[in-house]
C-alpha positions in Angstrom: 13.2 -4.8 22.1 9.7 -4.6 20.7 8.6 -1.9 18.3 6.2 -0.4 20.9 9.0 -0.1 23.5 11.3 1.6 20.9 8.6 4.1 20.0 7.9 4.8 23.7 11.6 5.4 24.2 11.6 7.8 21.2 8.6 9.7 22.6 10.4 10.1 25.9 13.4 11.5 24.1 11.1 13.8 22.2 9.6 15.1 25.5 13.1 15.7 27.0 14.3 17.5 23.9 11.3 19.8 24.0 11.9 20.6 27.7 15.6 21.3 27.2 15.6 23.0 23.8 12.1 24.2 23.1 10.2 23.3 19.9 11.7 23.5 16.5 11.0 22.0 13.2 14.7 21.6 12.7 14.6 22.5 9.0 17.4 25.0 9.3 15.6 27.2 6.8 14.3 30.8 7.0 10.8 31.7 8.1 9.1 31.3 4.7 10.5 27.9 3.9 8.8 24.6 4.6 10.8 21.3 4.6 9.3 18.3 2.8 10.6 14.7 3.1 9.5 12.5 0.3 10.6 8.9 -0.4 12.2 7.1 -3.4 11.6 8.2 -6.9 8.7 10.4 -5.8 11.1 12.4 -3.7 13.4 12.9 -6.7 10.5 14.2 -8.8 8.5 16.2 -6.3 10.7 19.3 -6.7 9.2 19.9 -10.2 5.7 20.2 -8.8 6.9 22.1 -5.8 8.3 24.9 -8.0 4.8 25.4 -9.5 3.4 25.6 -5.9 6.0 28.3 -5.2 4.9 30.3 -8.3 1.3 30.3 -7.0 2.4 31.0 -3.5 5.4 33.4 -3.8 5.5 33.9 0.0 6.4 30.2 0.6 9.5 28.3 -0.4 9.6 24.5 -0.5 12.7 22.5 0.3 12.2 18.9 -0.8 14.6 16.2 0.5 14.5 12.9 -1.3 15.1 9.9 1.0 15.6 6.3 -0.1 12.9 4.0 1.1 15.4 1.7 2.7 16.6 4.5 5.0 13.3 6.3 5.5 12.0 4.4 8.6 15.2 4.9 10.7 15.5 8.5 9.6 11.9 9.2 10.7 12.5 7.5 14.1 15.5 9.8 14.6 13.3 12.8 13.6 10.7 11.9 16.1 13.2 11.7 18.9 15.2 14.8 18.1 12.5 17.0 16.7 14.8 17.7 13.8 12.2 16.5 11.3 10.5 18.1 8.4 7.3 20.1 8.3 5.6 17.8 5.8 6.4 14.1 5.4 5.4 11.4 3.0 4.4 8.2 4.8 3.6 4.8 3.4 0.1 4.0 4.5 1.2 1.1 6.7 3.5 3.4 8.7 0.8 5.9 9.6 -0.4 4.2 12.8 3.2 3.7 14.2 4.1 7.3 14.0 0.7 8.6 14.9 0.8 6.4 18.0 4.1 8.1 19.0 2.5 11.5 18.8 4.7 12.5 15.8 1.8 13.6 13.5 -0.3 16.7 13.8 -4.0 16.1 14.2 -5.6 17.9 11.2 -9.2 17.6 12.4 -9.6 21.3 13.1 -8.4 22.3 9.6 -10.7 20.0 7.6 -13.4 22.6 7.0 -10.9 25.3 5.9 -9.3 22.9 3.4 -12.0 21.3 1.2 -9.3 19.2 -0.6 -9.0 17.2 2.6 -12.6 15.9 2.7 -12.6 12.1 3.1 -15.3 11.8 0.4 -12.8 13.1 -2.2 -10.9 9.8 -1.9 -11.5 6.2 -2.6 -13.0 4.6 0.5 -10.0 2.5 1.2 -7.7 5.5 1.0 -9.9 7.5 3.3 -9.6 4.8 5.9 -5.8 5.5 6.1 -6.4 9.1 7.1 -7.3 8.5 10.7 -5.8 7.0 13.8 -7.4 7.0 17.3 -10.1 9.4 16.1 -7.5 11.9 14.8 -7.0 12.9 11.2 -3.2 12.4 10.8 -2.7 12.2 7.0 -4.1 13.1 3.6 -3.9 10.5 0.7 -1.4 11.6 -1.9 -1.3 8.7 -4.3 -2.6 5.1 -4.3 -1.9 1.7 -5.6 -3.8 -1.6 -5.8 -3.2 -5.2 -6.9 -4.9 -6.6 -10.0 -4.6 -9.8 -12.1 -2.0 -9.8 -14.9 -2.6 -12.6 -17.5 -1.4 -13.9 -20.8 -4.5 -13.6 -23.1 -3.0 -16.0 -25.7 -2.3 -18.8 -23.2 -5.6 -18.5 -21.5 -7.4 -18.9 -24.8 -5.5 -22.1 -25.3 -7.1 -23.6 -22.2 -10.6 -22.3 -23.1 -10.7 -18.9 -21.5 -11.6 -16.0 -23.8 -12.1 -13.8 -20.8 -10.0 -13.6 -17.6 -11.2 -15.7 -14.7 -13.7 -13.7 -12.7 -14.4 -16.0 -9.7 -12.4 -18.2 -7.4 -13.7 -21.3 -9.1 -12.7 -20.0 -12.5 -9.2 -18.9 -11.3 -8.5 -22.3 -9.8 -9.8 -24.0 -13.0 -7.8 -21.9 -15.4 -4.7 -22.0 -13.3 -4.9 -25.8 -13.0 -5.3 -26.2 -16.8 -2.3 -23.9 -17.4 -0.2 -25.9 -14.8 -1.1 -29.1 -16.6 0.8 -28.1 -19.7 4.0 -29.8 -18.4 6.3 -30.2 -15.4 8.1 -26.8 -15.8 4.8 -24.8 -16.1 2.7 -23.2 -13.4 -0.7 -21.6 -13.5 -0.6 -18.7 -11.1 2.3 -16.9 -9.4 1.6 -15.9 -5.8 4.3 -13.8 -4.2 4.8 -15.5 -0.8 6.7 -12.5 0.5 3.8 -10.1 -0.1 2.2 -9.6 3.4 -1.1 -8.2 2.0 -1.8 -11.0 -0.4 -3.3 -13.6 2.0 -5.6 -10.8 3.4 -6.7 -9.9 -0.1 -8.0 -13.5 -0.5 -9.7 -13.2 2.9 -11.4 -9.9 1.9 -12.6 -11.5 -1.3 -14.3 -14.2 0.9 -16.1 -11.6 3.0 -13.7 -11.3 5.9 -13.4 -8.0 7.7 -10.9 -7.0 10.5 -12.4 -6.2 13.9 -9.9 -4.1 15.8 -12.1 -4.3 18.9 -11.2 -8.0 19.2 -7.8 -9.1 20.5 -7.5 -11.5 17.6 -8.8 -9.0 15.1 -11.6 -11.4 14.0 -8.9 -13.7 12.5 -10.9 -16.7 13.9 -13.7 -16.2 11.5 -14.7 -19.0 9.1 -14.2 -16.6 6.2 -10.6 -16.1 7.1 -9.9 -19.8 7.6 -11.5 -20.7 4.3 -9.5 -18.1 2.4 -6.2 -19.3 3.8 -7.1 -22.9 2.9 -7.9 -21.7 -0.6 -4.6 -19.7 -0.8 -2.4 -22.6 0.3 -4.2 -25.1 -2.0 -2.5 -23.5 -5.0 0.9 -24.6 -3.6 -0.3 -28.0 -2.3 -1.7 -28.8 -5.8 1.4 -27.7 -7.6 -0.4 -24.9 -9.4 1.9 -22.3 -7.8 5.5 -22.8 -6.9 7.3 -22.2 -3.6 10.6 -22.0 -5.4 12.4 -18.6 -5.1 14.5 -16.7 -7.5 12.6 -16.9 -10.8 12.2 -13.5 -12.4 8.5 -12.9 -12.9 9.0 -10.9 -16.2 11.0 -13.7 -17.8 8.6 -16.3 -16.4 5.7 -14.4 -17.8 7.4 -14.0 -21.2 8.2 -17.8 -21.3 4.7 -18.7 -20.3 6.0 -20.5 -17.2 3.9 -18.2 -15.0 1.1 -17.0 -17.2 -0.9 -15.3 -14.4 0.2 -13.2 -11.4 -0.9 -10.4 -9.1 0.8 -7.1 -9.0 0.4 -3.3 -8.9 0.5 -0.5 -11.5 4.3 -0.3 -11.6 4.3 -3.6 -13.5 2.6 -2.1 -16.6 5.7 -0.1 -17.5 8.0 -2.9 -16.5 6.4 -5.3 -18.9 6.2 -2.7 -21.7 9.9 -2.0 -21.3 11.2 -5.4 -20.6 8.8 -7.6 -22.6 7.9 -5.6 -25.8 7.5 -8.8 -27.7 4.4 -9.6 -25.6 2.5 -6.6 -26.8 -1.1 -7.7 -27.6 -0.6 -11.0 -25.7 -1.3 -9.8 -22.1 -3.8 -7.8 -20.3 -5.0 -7.0 -16.7 -8.3 -7.5 -14.9 -9.8 -6.9 -11.6 -9.4 -9.5 -8.9 -11.5 -12.7 -9.1 -14.2 -12.7 -6.5 -15.7 -15.1 -4.0 -18.1 -12.9 -2.1 -16.8 -9.6 -3.4 -14.2 -8.2 -5.8 -11.7 -7.0 -3.3 -8.1 -6.0 -3.4 -5.7 -4.0 -1.2 -5.1 -0.2 -1.3 -1.7 1.2 -0.6 0.3 4.2 -1.5 1.4 7.2 0.5 -0.1 10.0 2.6 1.1 13.5 3.4 1.3 14.3 7.1 2.5 17.2 9.1 5.0 16.7 11.9 3.6 17.7 15.3 6.8 19.7 15.9 6.3 21.9 12.8 6.2 25.7 13.3 4.9 26.2 9.8 1.5 24.5 9.9 -0.4 26.9 7.7 2.2 26.9 5.0 2.3 23.1 5.2 -1.5 22.8 4.9 -1.4 25.0 1.8 1.2 22.8 0.2 -0.7 19.5 0.9 -3.9 21.1 -0.3 -2.2 22.2 -3.5 -0.7 18.7 -4.1 -4.2 17.2 -3.6 -6.0 19.4 -6.1 -7.4 17.4 -9.0 -5.4 19.2 -11.6 -2.2 18.8 -9.6 -2.8 15.1 -9.1 -3.3 14.6 -12.8 -0.1 16.5 -13.5 1.7 14.4 -10.8 0.5 11.2 -12.4 2.0 12.3 -15.7 5.3 13.2 -14.0 5.6 10.2 -11.7 3.2 7.5 -13.1 1.7 7.1 -9.6 -2.1 6.8 -9.4 -4.2 9.7 -8.1 -6.0 9.3 -4.8 -8.7 11.7 -5.7 -11.7 9.9 -7.3 -12.5 12.9 -9.4 -9.1 12.8 -11.1 -10.1 9.5 -12.6 -12.6 11.2 -14.9 -9.7 12.8 -16.8 -9.3 11.2 -20.3 -5.7 10.4 -19.5 -6.8 7.8 -17.0 -10.4 7.0 -18.0 -9.6 6.2 -21.7 -6.5 4.1 -21.1 -7.7 0.5 -21.1 -5.2 -0.8 -18.5 -5.4 2.3 -16.2 -9.2 2.1 -16.2 -8.9 -1.4 -14.7 -7.0 0.0 -11.7 -9.6 2.7 -11.3 -12.3 0.1 -11.2 -10.4 -2.0 -8.7 -9.7 1.0 -6.4 -13.4 1.4 -5.9 -13.5 -1.9 -3.8 -9.9 -1.9 -2.6 -9.4 -2.1 1.2 -6.8 -0.7 3.5 -5.0 -2.7 6.2 -6.2 -1.8 9.6 -4.6 1.2 11.3 -3.1 -0.7 14.2 0.4 -0.3 15.6 1.3 -4.0 15.3 0.3 -4.4 11.7 3.8 -5.5 10.7 3.6 -8.4 13.2 0.1 -9.4 12.0 1.3 -9.5 8.4 4.7 -11.1 8.9 3.5 -13.8 11.3 0.9 -14.9 8.8 3.6 -15.3 6.1 5.6 -17.3 8.6 2.7 -19.6 9.2 2.0 -20.0 5.5 5.7 -20.9 5.0 5.4 -23.7 7.5 2.2 -25.0 5.7 3.3 -24.7 2.1 7.0 -25.6 2.5 7.1 -27.6 5.7 3.9 -29.5 5.3 2.4 -28.3 8.6 -1.3 -28.6 9.5 -3.3 -25.6 8.4 -5.6 -25.5 11.4 -2.8 -25.9 13.9 -0.7 -23.2 12.3 -3.6 -20.7 12.2 -4.3 -21.3 15.8 -0.7 -20.6 16.7 -0.8 -17.5 14.5 -3.9 -16.1 16.2 -2.2 -16.6 19.6 0.8 -14.6 18.4 -1.5 -11.8 17.2 -3.1 -11.7 20.6 0.3 -11.6 22.3 1.5 -8.7 20.1 -1.6 -6.7 21.0 -0.8 -7.2 24.7 2.8 -5.9 24.4 
C-alpha cells in the first residue's frame, strides 16, 4: 500500500472519529495544560526549558512527552487517525509535507502578524522554505542542521593543501592525492545511505527543483553532471563502496581523511578522538556554481485537532525567541534557526560553529512534496546500481526519473 493511500485512509478515520466523538486534543490534561511531543534527545531535555516558560506564563502548564525517533512516525500516524495527538508537535523537516497533506497540521497563516517571532525573515532562507505547504504556514523552524566538510589538516598539508579544498576541482585533486597514499587509503568518504548528499552536489552545480514539473526538473544537465561527478569518486577508487568501517576510527587512522557530516560530529570527534586535537577542522562545502549544502532540523507545528491553539502559539513563540534559542543551544547543542541568534558570542566566536553559521546562509531545503522519501531513496538505489553494479549512468538516471514521475501520479 502506498504512503499516499495510507495517509488518505488515516484522514478518513480522522473524519469518522470527529463525527462520532467530536473534536479533542486527546491530551487527557486539564484546561490549562498543553501537551508537547518532542523527539529523541531533544524530547528528554525540552522539559527544562518548558519549566521556564511556565514561570513566565503561570496560567499555562506544559506536559512534554519524549518519543524515540524510531517510534515517532508510527505514533504520529496513529495520532492523526485517532485525534489523540498533542497540541504541539516536533516534526523533522522532511515529514512536514506528509502530515500537512493529511490535514493534520493547523494553518498558522492568520496568526503570523500577532506573533512576530514567526516571521519567515527571522530564519535562514532554507529553514523558511520548510514553513509552508500548499500555501499554508504549517510549522515554525525550531533548530537547524547542515552538512560541512570535515578534514585532517595535517594530512592535507602533506599533499600540498594548506587550506581546505574550495572547489570541485580542488576537492577531486586533493582527494585523489590522499587516495594515492596506498591501497588501504581513500581520499573522501561519501555516505551512500545519506539521501540528501547527491542533491547537495546537484545544488552546488546550480540545479534547482521545479515542483511544477512531473520529473521535478531532474532531467536538467546540471543534475546529470552532478551525479556523474558524485559517482566518479567511487569509479576512480577515491571513495569506497565498502560498508561497516567506523568513520571516527577511519578518520583517526587517516584512512578516510575527509568526509561530510553535520554539527553532531564535532562533539563525537572531541569525545572519541581527543588525540586528533589540532589536526582536524571543518569548512564550508566546495563549490562548482555555488557553495550549497542542505538544511535540516525540526519545526514546531500545532495539530489541527488542538483545542488550545492560543496556549500552543505562546509556547512556540517563546521557544523561538532569540534568548531562548541560545539557551536551548547551550542545553541541547542543536543549532538555532533564528539568524539573529548567531550574533551571540557563544556561536559567533567559536571557530567551528561559525563555519556552520556561514554554511547555513546558503543551505537549501528539500522540496516540500509528499513523495520526497521516494525521490530520495530511488536515487540512492540508482546510484547503488551504478557504483556497485557497474550500470550505465545515463540509463539508470532515465529509469530513476520515470519512477519519480510514477510516484507523482500515485
